N, C-alpha and C positions, 0 to 999 in steps of 0.2 A: 467559213473561216471568221475567227473572232477579231473584233475590232478595238484596238489599244488607244489609250489616251499617253501619248508623250510628252513630258514636260521639262526635261533635261538629258544631257547627252548620255549619263548613266543608266538613266530610265531606258532611254532610246536604245541602248546597247542589249540591255536586258530585254527588252521587247522583242527585237530583232531574233536574238537567240531563242527566246519563245516560240517565235512564228516559224522559225526553220525549224527547230525541234518537232512542233506540230505538223509541220509539212513532211518532215522524215517519216514520224510515226504513221501517219496518212497512207504513205506512199508504199509502205511496206506491204500491205495486203493488197496493191494495186497490179492489174495486168498491164496497164499503160499508165505513163506518167507524161504531161505535158507541161513543159515549162515555158512560161512568158516571162521575159526579162527586158528591162530597159533601163534607161537614166534618167533621173529627174531633171527638171527645168534647170537647176543649177552647173549640169554637167552638159546639157545639149542645147543648142539654140543656133539659129541660122548664122552663118559666117564664122562659126566659132570650128575650127578644125583641130582634132586630137593628133 
């Protein structure tokens, strides 16, 4: 996986899109796909109920 430097919101969205596109292209030839997903600290914390 590539590492990206993100310095503003527009660049962030473009980088996220690039990472998703890369993941989709890699997964097309895979027999098994494992997805690990979670929330950042800004969305998840002790005592914070959604």
